[in-house]
Steps between C-alpha positions, in 0.01 A plus 500: 500500500561124545849563646366758746222260604754218551735720704214635705392149590834329559702779676455499882392819673790470738756596234332816380687721747830316474687594181747214513242231562271649236781467241546128581128434499449662160779290349344187654159590373629540144688167505210315656257638241724409206574157649137417550409609145793319340451169686123519432571515129762218504269287713270503195736484203797317658617162382505194718593550857556874443130578515434353850827636635400839371166466675677416828730805451190711445361378829827597675467841342151541634621401844777761463230762418306423817819508710580843360146623564538388862823704538728184505751643256783248554266202457350650190852559355619143557177356352516705179866407454416137556223520235731679256785252546274195471330637185831584341644157568198303391452718195857438394491130572172421329532740198851454377743462793754764582495621142149634554508877555228447768770335717676845515221601747707323766766776474239764582439348843807666667405838347147472637632383836724801523203727437271331749705346779794595719865403437467153653184425296661617174809292572288195571309522175816576300644170628171321427466630145871429434466145628183439293678630189812288556286195582295541180813539295649189654184298430491640145863411426449149631190444285262487788276780361285451197686589178233739376614791290307782348348416169400751240141481621606592851660823401183677625554349846860619503392847415233493759752390768750765412228765472357394837841538665544841346154619601537369855843650540388834365186498718695408811766759448236768424311421819832493692601839374147634556503360854846642562384843379186478715709381796745785452220752482338363815836479674572858405158602624552312824842661547351843440215432740759385755700819449187706534411315820847545643483872422158529658617321813808719519293810464261365767794424730647843440163665570453281813851598616435866442164475678672325794759777519230762488305317768810482721573867446139585583496282816832644613375854452169429670677306772719799581208730523300255715789401732576859602156572659479135618824557688321783683197286575695199634748715694239723667280201590801329656577805699137525610509144631782604737309799630230514770173384346172380640360159395288638214782704355744206528250286310470758226874541473546123488255472212681782319836331552369170358350670202822690420706181535270319264531784250876491537513127443270521197717772348815290548332188357388687190851633433669171566258304283562741212878454539465121522287481186744710301811313618655810647500374862824447687581358843809527722677242713670621813528383866173526693358359822186300408371488862511885521340552158216250539450593864451866404246408231296276730512763774346762265241251373408397851450868597281555191284189569374558852243222486740230393773303678819497298766256621854479367750215548849471364696172492827496696706413191398811305824701454536836674608649163415398148566650155188645337282802440357610838254752350351248257482228769309737728268595217418139410452380860288818562276421201456138603414602859254758375337244276480250788349765729217563246381137527600397851234460768717535804861383437788562261824308552841579341766237510858559376733213409825458307598194300783448247563869458137591453299723737144354536218713637160338565206726565194306627146616567187334645270629231296310242805406286534515125294268278700267279349637175617854592858433604636518146380859451555639848821674392346677197485881527162634611371146563309436820326200642133460433283666765773718645464873548775755521858493388641559150645165408846645461678384818540131406590586135780720632622229738516247217683742272750603771563135603567404140730799453698376803502142358258379765141380508171551680210253530178437690392181682273389779610633839497304829273773638237402243542793265769579244876472524713736287858368466768746389837337407797720420866411443677686773829347609652572837760777502720696734353813662584832340791703629404691812179302566411481869293237664371750758466877516725645769376741758499868401820666608569780257174690476237514222570512129481820308322471167466749216165469317511644146152510334304774326165357610383639836281196578791271436725699736223501763462124477873411492566748780223355718620145447861601583374675816320187608826313456676764723710623205587867454445647152540815291298581191605635161264558200746504204826344397678839522376550855615151594854572382511822702374321809753217461778763494396657831357213709601144577262207428516123525282423196314685224149403373494652148198532273566412141284749311507867613477839328842633391772264618367145539614236740745331262685822412501612865659166602761525230600847609494398868739212420729736306510724812623216712166404673543131596196440721227262363253670257184291465266566207144569607275475198159404366631410160469136386699527172740205443800733439472674840718244685780538249475878505506507879810281511675697222438831686671362818191444716518234767156348446141551407185529711177501312196705586261456665724413796394356834661556838651150511643533148656834586647349824653211307650741240662707777638184669645375169662829385561721806841474664340488847205263494488510881350844475169373365209419721329158459261511206 
């Protein structure tokens, strides 16, 4: 009861959850308690100077108790060792010299130091106790200590000293072993808790990974089903814009085109964000013309924003060709332009620069700008500025993810126009143009291209055929892989646009068989699939490239110019 009360008072709360500190603190508490009781007794019954010295040692012991209570373990350890050493020395000196068994307490000091302090502290007190013992022996041998020996009447004191040493040693060792056992139990419990936590986290990570894969599979499946009809909507509306329409019809078709383009961008952002979050996103680095890529993006954005003025300037030192991912660059610049157009009052300005191997694209608007307190969260998914309406909050998150994947950066600042400036910085070193690249498109001299369209969906064939016709390109249709092979055996074509998924023989197998039959013309995959493995499958099957649905007239024209052997046969997009 008394021991528990003492330990409850003197042990600091900070050591309760630390097994190693708790062990040290319990040993200190036992030594302090015994030291205070022992010195209190000898301060009453001691002879001569031994009584006041014992009282001082008791005071040092009380100070050690308060130091321990305040979680100053090192100070408490040194104080209790000082009290023990001084009491042992004075007891030996004033009650019989080195022949007094009480003097043997000095040799317990290194043991206690080893239990309570670190290696340096234990070494220090071992040297101190050894020095005190040697000094006392020297003084004793030279007659400088009182020649008091135990008389018969002092046998009781000798027994008390030896008994006290035995009791204290036993108590300290018992507490030490008990503390070690408690520490080991707590340590084992902590290790088990850590193992359980690691297992829980691994299970959570595994579940999160499985959920991410399921999400990607779901989005890829839904994307394929959405992109196919969306291809028909975008293609037909683009064909309608080139037909004869009155003012009202043209307004309606323009609204439909903008809505379809927004849906297409939203779908792409969702898929890209999912890939970026799962770490399954990859980029390519190949020669591209930044002026052409960015100019195409700003042209489309300008056409979609009839009420805004969109100006584009390119520094003279921007290389004609740089190494990078043209598709991702166009996507990032398009998202930044679309974001600027949402907030601009009248003007959006795009400036392209190149410094130290980095392509720098600034997109400025004259809108209200971005408050300082919202800049840190502007790139979070589904995050929008206060008071804004419309948008999904995905575009900027995708831009940040893509820029980081390409070892670049994107940031916002105040624009000279008064609104916000988005700065996109991407490492894109200058490079040589690709083999066969032409600065200009020569005049048509050999007639139009002949294209084979292979797709089982009638709407897709209608759209692709209409877009090819608007480009003055001749085409023939096939609905299956088998029909495509038969057509290739009987007719000559310059390029094949091959759907990936068809009943019976799919696009990959049809391509493999066509290559085995000696067909060498370009075969471009035309697909709505967004699965990560598609690009590898397309390349392994022998296809020349990939064109994702929904496809626009300008994208189709670029694909034909890149892959067809006679780019001169394509009308201007």
